[in-house]
C-alpha positions in Angstrom: 14.2 -0.1 156.7 14.2 2.5 154.0 10.9 1.5 152.4 9.0 1.6 155.7 10.6 5.0 156.5 9.4 6.5 153.2 5.9 5.1 153.7 5.8 6.5 157.3 6.9 9.9 156.0 4.2 9.8 153.3 1.5 8.9 155.9 2.8 11.7 158.2 2.6 14.2 155.3 -0.9 13.1 154.5 -2.0 13.6 158.1 -0.4 17.1 158.3 -2.2 18.0 155.1 -5.5 16.7 156.3 -5.6 14.0 153.6 -6.9 10.5 154.0 -4.3 7.9 155.0 -3.4 5.9 151.9 -4.5 8.6 149.4 -0.9 8.8 148.1 0.6 5.8 146.3 4.3 5.2 146.5 5.9 4.2 143.2 9.3 2.6 143.9 11.5 3.7 141.0 13.6 0.6 140.2 15.3 1.9 137.1 19.0 0.9 136.9 18.7 -1.1 140.1 20.1 -4.6 140.4 17.5 -7.3 140.5 18.4 -8.4 144.0 17.6 -4.9 145.3 14.2 -5.0 143.5 13.5 -8.5 144.8 14.2 -7.4 148.4 11.5 -4.7 148.1 9.1 -7.2 146.6 9.8 -9.5 149.5 8.8 -6.7 151.9 5.4 -6.7 150.2 5.6 -3.7 148.0 4.1 -4.1 144.6 4.0 -0.6 142.9 7.1 0.1 140.8 8.3 2.6 138.2 10.7 2.1 135.2 12.0 4.7 132.8 12.9 2.5 129.8 10.7 -0.1 128.1 13.7 -2.2 127.2 14.8 -2.4 130.9 11.3 -3.1 132.1 10.9 -5.9 129.5 14.1 -7.6 130.8 13.1 -7.4 134.4 9.4 -7.6 135.1 8.0 -10.7 133.3 10.2 -12.9 135.5 9.2 -11.1 138.6 5.5 -11.4 137.7 5.9 -15.2 137.6 7.2 -15.1 141.2 5.1 -12.3 142.8 1.4 -11.6 142.3 -0.2 -8.2 142.0 2.7 -6.2 140.5 1.6 -2.7 139.4 4.1 -1.3 136.9 4.3 2.3 136.0 6.4 3.6 133.0 7.7 7.1 133.9 10.3 7.8 131.3 10.1 9.3 127.8 8.4 7.0 125.3 9.1 6.6 121.6 6.0 5.8 119.5 7.7 2.6 118.2 7.9 1.3 121.8 4.2 2.1 122.5 2.8 -1.4 122.0 5.5 -3.0 124.2 4.9 -0.4 126.8 1.1 -1.0 126.8 1.7 -4.8 127.1 4.1 -4.3 130.1 2.7 -1.5 132.2 -0.5 -0.8 134.1 0.1 2.9 133.9 2.1 5.2 131.6 3.0 8.7 133.0 4.6 10.3 130.0 1.9 11.0 127.4 3.3 14.2 126.0 2.4 14.7 122.3 -0.5 14.2 119.8 1.4 11.5 117.8 1.8 9.4 120.9 -1.8 9.8 121.8 -2.9 8.7 118.4 -0.6 5.7 118.6 -2.1 4.7 122.0 -5.6 5.2 120.6 -5.0 2.9 117.6 -3.3 0.2 119.7 -6.0 0.3 122.3 -8.5 -0.5 119.6 -6.4 -3.4 118.3 -5.6 -4.7 121.8 -8.9 -4.1 123.4 -7.3 -2.4 126.5 -5.1 0.5 127.4 -3.1 1.3 130.6 -4.0 4.3 132.7 -2.5 7.4 131.2 -1.0 10.5 132.7 -0.2 13.6 130.6 3.3 15.0 131.3 3.2 18.8 131.7 6.5 20.7 131.3 5.6 23.1 134.1 9.0 24.8 134.0 8.8 25.3 130.2 12.3 23.9 129.8 13.3 23.4 126.1 15.3 20.2 126.8 12.5 18.5 128.7 9.5 16.5 127.4 6.0 17.5 128.3 3.1 19.6 127.1 3.5 23.3 127.9 1.0 24.6 130.5 -0.7 26.9 128.0 -1.4 23.9 125.8 -2.4 21.4 128.5 -6.1 22.0 128.4 -6.4 21.5 124.7 -4.2 18.4 124.8 -6.3 16.9 127.6 -9.4 17.4 125.6 -7.8 15.9 122.5 -6.7 12.8 124.4 -10.1 12.3 126.1 -11.8 12.7 122.8 -9.8 9.7 121.5 -11.4 7.7 124.4 -8.0 7.4 126.1 -8.1 6.6 129.8 -6.5 9.9 131.0 -6.3 9.6 134.8 -4.2 12.6 135.6 -1.1 14.7 135.0 2.6 14.3 135.7 5.5 16.8 136.1 9.2 17.0 136.9 10.0 20.4 138.4 13.2 22.2 137.1 16.3 21.5 139.2 17.1 24.4 141.5 13.6 25.8 141.6 11.1 25.4 144.5 9.0 22.4 143.6 5.9 23.6 145.4 4.9 26.2 142.7 5.2 23.5 140.0 3.1 21.1 142.0 0.5 23.7 142.7 0.4 24.6 138.9 -0.1 21.0 138.0 -2.9 20.7 140.6 -4.7 23.7 139.1 -4.5 22.4 135.5 -5.8 19.0 136.7 -8.6 20.5 138.7 -10.0 22.6 135.8 -9.9 19.6 133.5 -11.7 17.3 136.0 -8.6 15.0 136.5 -7.9 13.5 139.9 -4.5 11.9 139.4 -1.3 13.9 140.2 2.0 12.1 139.6 4.5 14.4 141.2 7.3 14.4 143.8 10.5 12.4 144.0 13.0 11.5 146.7 13.9 15.1 147.6 10.5 16.7 147.6 7.8 14.0 147.9 6.5 15.4 151.2 5.8 18.7 149.6 4.0 16.9 146.8 1.8 15.0 149.2 0.9 18.3 150.9 -0.2 19.7 147.5 -2.3 16.7 146.6 0.0 14.1 144.9 -1.8 10.8 144.3 1.5 9.2 143.2 5.0 9.9 144.3 8.0 8.5 142.5 10.9 7.6 144.9 14.0 5.6 143.8 17.3 6.3 145.5 15.8 6.9 148.9 14.4 3.4 148.9 17.0 1.4 146.9 20.2 3.4 147.5 22.3 5.0 144.7 21.7 3.7 141.2 24.1 1.2 139.8 24.7 2.0 136.1 25.1 -1.0 133.8 28.7 -2.0 133.1 30.3 -1.1 129.8 
């Protein structure tokens, strides 16, 4: 069973790193996965899932919530400000706070709605021009700005560059989080989650290793 195998590997990585069992949460990334695959994981008792797109999440999770209690949905893809309200209504956590305009939108909506999901600031640790995220040099100032807006910033998130060793990016994210008093580290995917656990990840985002290869929509 793929799900149990991943959970066992996470526990083993925690043990090797001297971390408490259960200190790393597994986010099952269900983007572009058929509903029957998602349902199969729900039926195995898993409740923490990740989606990239608000539109896809909105078409999938309200129905699942009617059938399964305790679903904890994390949005892990780039977020347009015009989708912020819908994202806040759908998700318990958003991992891609990456710019002041989005922070201000969250702050305004949180006042209106009386609540806000847990937020993770995305850091572009590889300083890649095509990738979203705050640059490492700007991260401290942006954390302070978001916290000053009374936003519930729980931690940081990163996606290391393809072809580079992930460990140095995970270590950098950990350093930025530590000096800003943040405990959440959303880092590590199917190919490198054990390294992330060793370096303090509180959330790992695993998709294809649990569900199998993605199935793009027809058309």
